[in-house]
C-alpha positions as CSV (number, residue, x, y, z in Angstrom):
1,X,71.4,-37.3,-5.4
2,X,69.4,-36.4,-8.4
3,X,68.8,-39.2,-11.0
4,X,68.1,-38.4,-14.7
5,X,66.4,-41.4,-16.6
6,X,67.4,-42.0,-20.5
7,X,63.6,-42.0,-21.5
8,X,61.3,-39.1,-21.0
9,X,58.4,-41.5,-20.0
10,X,56.4,-40.6,-16.9
11,X,56.1,-43.2,-14.2
12,X,52.4,-44.1,-13.8
13,X,51.1,-40.7,-15.9
14,X,47.5,-40.6,-15.8
15,X,45.5,-41.5,-19.0
16,X,43.2,-38.1,-19.1
17,X,45.1,-34.7,-19.0
18,X,44.9,-32.6,-16.0
19,X,44.4,-35.4,-13.8
20,X,46.8,-36.5,-11.1
21,X,47.5,-40.2,-10.2
22,X,48.0,-41.9,-6.5
23,X,51.6,-42.5,-7.9
24,X,52.4,-39.2,-9.0
25,X,50.9,-37.6,-5.6
26,X,52.9,-40.3,-3.9
27,X,56.1,-39.1,-5.9
28,X,55.6,-35.7,-5.1
29,X,55.1,-36.1,-1.5
30,X,58.1,-38.3,-1.4
31,X,60.4,-35.5,-2.6
32,X,59.3,-33.3,0.1
33,X,59.8,-35.8,2.5
34,X,63.5,-36.8,2.4
35,X,65.8,-38.0,0.0
36,X,63.8,-39.3,-3.3
37,X,64.9,-40.4,-6.3
38,X,64.0,-42.6,-9.3
39,X,66.5,-45.0,-11.5
40,X,66.6,-48.0,-13.4
41,X,67.8,-51.5,-13.5
42,X,70.8,-51.9,-15.9
43,X,69.5,-53.6,-19.0
44,X,72.7,-55.8,-19.6
45,X,74.0,-56.9,-16.1
46,X,71.6,-59.1,-14.5
47,X,70.1,-59.0,-11.2
48,X,70.4,-61.8,-8.4
49,X,67.5,-63.2,-6.7
50,X,69.6,-65.5,-4.6
51,X,71.8,-62.6,-3.2
52,X,69.0,-60.0,-3.4
53,X,70.6,-57.2,-5.1
54,X,70.2,-55.3,-8.3
55,X,72.6,-53.2,-10.4
56,X,71.3,-49.7,-11.1
57,X,73.6,-47.8,-13.5
58,X,73.2,-44.5,-12.4
59,X,74.3,-45.1,-8.9
60,X,77.7,-46.6,-10.3
61,X,80.4,-44.2,-9.1
62,X,84.4,-43.9,-8.2
63,X,83.4,-41.7,-5.3
64,X,82.5,-43.7,-2.2
65,X,79.5,-41.8,-1.3
66,X,76.5,-43.4,0.5
67,X,73.5,-42.4,-1.4
68,X,71.0,-45.6,-1.1
69,X,71.5,-47.1,2.2
70,X,68.4,-47.6,4.3
71,X,66.5,-45.9,1.8
72,X,63.2,-47.8,0.5
73,X,63.3,-49.2,-2.9
74,X,59.8,-49.5,-4.6
75,X,58.6,-51.3,-7.5
76,X,55.7,-49.7,-9.2
77,X,55.6,-52.2,-12.2
78,X,56.6,-49.9,-15.2
79,X,60.0,-49.8,-17.0
80,X,61.9,-46.7,-18.4
81,X,60.0,-46.7,-21.5
82,X,56.4,-46.4,-19.3
83,X,55.6,-50.0,-20.2
84,X,54.3,-52.4,-17.6
85,X,56.1,-55.4,-16.2
86,X,54.9,-57.8,-13.7
87,X,55.8,-57.2,-9.9
88,X,54.6,-59.3,-7.2
89,X,52.8,-57.7,-4.4
90,X,55.1,-59.4,-2.2
91,X,58.1,-57.8,-3.8
92,X,56.7,-54.3,-4.0
93,X,59.1,-52.6,-1.7
94,X,62.4,-53.3,0.0
95,X,65.3,-51.6,2.4
96,X,68.2,-51.1,1.0
97,X,70.8,-52.7,3.5
98,X,74.0,-52.4,1.4
99,X,75.4,-50.2,-1.5
100,X,78.4,-50.9,-3.5
101,X,79.1,-47.7,-5.4
102,X,81.9,-49.1,-7.7
103,X,79.3,-51.4,-9.2
104,X,76.3,-49.4,-8.8
105,X,74.8,-52.5,-6.9
106,X,72.2,-52.1,-4.2
107,X,71.6,-55.2,-1.7
108,X,68.2,-55.2,-0.4
109,X,67.1,-56.6,3.4
110,X,65.4,-59.9,2.2
111,X,65.5,-61.5,-1.5
112,X,62.9,-60.9,-4.0
113,X,60.7,-63.6,-5.3
114,X,61.4,-62.2,-8.6
115,X,64.4,-59.9,-9.3
116,X,63.4,-56.4,-10.9
117,X,63.7,-57.1,-14.7
118,X,66.2,-55.2,-17.1
119,X,65.2,-51.6,-17.3
120,X,62.7,-51.6,-14.4
121,X,62.3,-48.3,-12.6
122,X,63.1,-48.3,-9.1
123,X,61.7,-45.8,-6.9
124,X,64.2,-45.0,-3.8
125,X,62.8,-43.0,-0.8
126,X,62.8,-42.2,2.6
127,X,59.3,-43.2,4.1
128,X,57.8,-46.4,4.0
129,X,55.9,-46.7,1.0
130,X,52.8,-48.4,2.6
131,X,53.3,-47.7,6.1
132,X,54.4,-44.2,5.9
133,X,54.3,-42.7,2.6
134,X,50.4,-44.1,1.8
135,X,49.4,-42.9,5.2
136,X,50.7,-39.6,4.9
137,X,48.6,-39.3,1.4
138,X,45.5,-40.3,2.5
139,X,45.3,-38.3,5.6
140,X,46.3,-35.3,3.5
141,X,43.6,-35.7,1.1
142,X,41.1,-35.7,4.2
143,X,42.5,-32.1,4.2
144,X,41.8,-31.0,0.7
145,X,38.3,-30.0,-0.5
146,X,36.8,-28.8,-3.8
147,X,33.5,-27.1,-4.8
148,X,30.9,-29.9,-6.3
149,X,27.3,-29.9,-6.9
150,X,25.4,-32.9,-6.3
151,X,21.8,-33.9,-6.7
152,X,19.7,-35.2,-3.7
153,X,16.4,-36.8,-4.0
154,X,13.6,-36.4,-1.8
155,X,10.2,-38.0,-1.7
156,X,6.9,-36.9,-0.4
157,X,7.3,-34.2,2.3
158,X,10.8,-35.4,2.9
159,X,12.0,-31.8,1.8
160,X,9.8,-30.2,4.7
161,X,10.4,-32.6,7.3
162,X,14.3,-33.2,6.4
163,X,16.4,-35.3,4.0
164,X,19.2,-37.1,4.9
165,X,21.8,-36.4,2.8
166,X,24.8,-38.2,4.5
167,X,22.9,-41.5,3.6
168,X,23.0,-40.2,-0.3
169,X,26.4,-38.9,0.0
170,X,28.7,-40.5,2.8
171,X,31.3,-37.9,2.4
172,X,28.8,-35.3,3.8
173,X,29.3,-35.2,7.4
174,X,29.1,-31.5,8.4
175,X,26.4,-28.7,7.7
176,X,29.2,-26.4,7.1
177,X,30.2,-28.1,4.2
178,X,26.9,-27.1,2.4
179,X,27.3,-23.6,0.5
180,X,23.7,-23.5,-1.2
181,X,20.5,-25.4,-2.3
182,X,18.9,-24.8,-5.4
183,X,15.6,-26.1,-6.8
184,X,16.1,-26.8,-10.7
185,X,14.5,-28.2,-13.9
186,X,17.2,-30.5,-15.4
187,X,20.1,-28.4,-13.9
188,X,20.3,-26.2,-11.0
189,X,18.6,-22.9,-11.2
190,X,16.8,-21.1,-8.3
191,X,18.5,-20.5,-5.0
192,X,16.1,-21.5,-2.1
193,X,16.2,-21.0,1.9
194,X,17.1,-24.4,4.0
195,X,18.5,-25.7,7.1
196,X,21.1,-27.7,7.7
197,X,21.7,-29.6,11.1
198,X,23.0,-33.2,12.4
199,X,21.2,-36.1,13.8
200,X,23.4,-39.3,14.6
201,X,26.3,-38.0,12.7
202,X,24.3,-37.6,9.6
203,X,23.5,-34.3,8.0
204,X,19.8,-33.6,7.5
205,X,18.6,-30.5,5.4
206,X,15.1,-29.5,5.0
207,X,14.0,-26.1,3.1
208,X,10.9,-24.6,1.5
209,X,8.8,-25.1,-1.5
210,X,7.6,-22.7,-4.2
211,X,4.0,-22.2,-4.9
212,X,2.7,-25.0,-6.9
213,X,6.1,-26.7,-7.2
214,X,7.0,-29.6,-5.1
215,X,10.8,-30.4,-6.0
216,X,11.5,-34.1,-7.7
217,X,15.3,-33.1,-7.3
218,X,17.3,-30.8,-5.5
219,X,20.8,-29.5,-6.2
220,X,23.7,-29.0,-3.3
221,X,26.4,-27.2,-3.7
222,X,29.0,-28.3,-1.0
223,X,32.5,-28.4,-0.1
224,X,33.6,-32.2,-1.2
225,X,36.7,-33.9,0.4
226,X,39.3,-34.8,-2.3
227,X,39.2,-38.8,-1.7
228,X,35.6,-39.2,-2.1
229,X,36.1,-38.6,-5.7
230,X,38.3,-40.8,-7.5
231,X,38.8,-41.9,-11.5
232,X,35.8,-39.7,-12.2
233,X,33.1,-41.3,-9.6
234,X,32.3,-41.6,-6.2
235,X,34.3,-43.3,-3.7
236,X,34.1,-44.5,-0.1
237,X,37.7,-45.5,0.0
238,X,39.7,-42.9,-1.7
239,X,42.5,-44.0,-3.7
240,X,44.3,-47.4,-3.6
241,X,45.8,-48.5,-6.6
242,X,48.7,-46.5,-8.2
243,X,46.7,-45.5,-11.5
244,X,43.7,-44.2,-9.4
245,X,43.3,-40.6,-10.6
246,X,42.4,-37.4,-8.4
247,X,41.4,-34.2,-9.9
248,X,42.8,-31.4,-7.8
249,X,46.2,-29.7,-8.1
250,X,49.0,-31.9,-7.4
251,X,50.9,-29.3,-5.2
252,X,47.8,-28.4,-3.4
253,X,47.4,-32.4,-2.3
254,X,51.4,-33.1,-1.8
255,X,51.6,-30.2,0.7
256,X,48.8,-31.5,2.7
257,X,50.1,-35.2,2.7
258,X,53.5,-33.2,3.7
259,X,52.4,-31.5,6.9
260,X,50.3,-35.2,7.7
261,X,53.5,-37.0,7.6
262,X,55.1,-34.3,10.3
263,X,52.0,-35.3,12.2
264,X,52.2,-38.9,11.9
265,X,55.7,-39.8,11.8
266,X,57.7,-36.7,13.6
267,X,60.6,-38.8,14.3
268,X,61.4,-39.8,10.7
269,X,60.7,-36.2,9.4
270,X,63.1,-34.8,12.1
271,X,65.7,-37.1,11.0
272,X,65.2,-36.3,7.3
273,X,65.2,-32.4,8.1
274,X,68.0,-32.1,10.5
275,X,70.4,-31.5,8.4
276,X,68.8,-28.8,6.5
277,X,68.3,-30.5,3.5
278,X,64.5,-31.1,4.0
279,X,61.8,-28.7,4.8
280,X,61.0,-28.0,8.8
281,X,57.6,-28.6,10.0
282,X,56.9,-24.9,10.2
283,X,57.9,-24.7,6.2
284,X,55.5,-27.4,5.7
285,X,52.8,-25.8,7.7
286,X,53.3,-22.7,5.9
287,X,53.3,-24.1,2.2
288,X,49.9,-26.0,2.9
289,X,48.4,-22.7,4.2
290,X,49.7,-21.1,1.2
291,X,48.2,-23.8,-1.1
292,X,44.9,-23.8,0.8
293,X,44.3,-19.9,0.3
294,X,44.7,-21.0,-3.6
295,X,42.5,-24.2,-3.8
296,X,40.1,-24.1,-0.8
297,X,36.7,-23.6,-1.9
298,X,36.0,-19.9,-2.0
299,X,32.8,-18.5,0.2
300,X,29.6,-18.2,-1.6
301,X,29.8,-15.6,-4.8
302,X,25.9,-15.3,-5.1
303,X,23.5,-13.1,-3.3
304,X,20.0,-14.3,-2.4
305,X,16.8,-13.2,-0.4
306,X,15.4,-15.5,2.0
307,X,12.2,-15.1,1.0
308,X,10.4,-13.6,-2.2
309,X,10.5,-9.6,-2.3
310,X,9.0,-7.2,-5.1
311,X,9.2,-3.6,-5.8
312,X,6.0,-1.9,-5.4
313,X,5.5,1.1,-7.9
């Protein structure tokens, strides 16, 4: 059942155009995984903590069609004007246990500590927000990669004996992630031959030197997983807060999360798809394959020789 808000304010919209927040990624994933909609609470009729219900005008109907029971209701702490409201972590999510369409009233499985405020946005979805939806999203981010160039800092003879690049960039866990290696003078400049291998789960990179030049910094072009770059900085945890920002395509990440939801929670996903109203596992896999062909890092586009060569005139 589609719900239209009065305001055009975006829930948890990114502060920098072009970036995607964790909230937006979860919302797009939730739409693909089962029934999902947003609505706000009544701004005039009070909600009640003692009885554990909230009044949602958009759910008021003279037709006795149950569109809310057994859905999870999530509070992200925003109202319909995009303003922040305080929500205790213990009140963040509930399960709708009963729905009265004549009043637009939803009852939750146990009372909130503090009821939703007038005009507060509620999200209704099929998957448990913390135990299923976020798990699928985090797993999906491990499938998504983008090209990145990082600087490693070898010291002394380390460059010839081998540099532990995983110690400097924990997300580098496979030699296949490394696309190319360059020397440079303040910026990546010259491609050089290199070797990459693993020791004890760490990627080791070694290379050659130029005549008269020992690199103080080496630039690695590598395929980087989406979870390792959050809010424009390195991350070891991935996004954990609704406002955390990622800089990959939304459909790419959401399609990865969708297929991971099928892998982690097949019974829940099958229940949503059984009526033919949600994508099947095969459809979800095909969509992720399509998005990966578009957004996965492309093979190296440059061509270099493994050793200096010249033309004899």
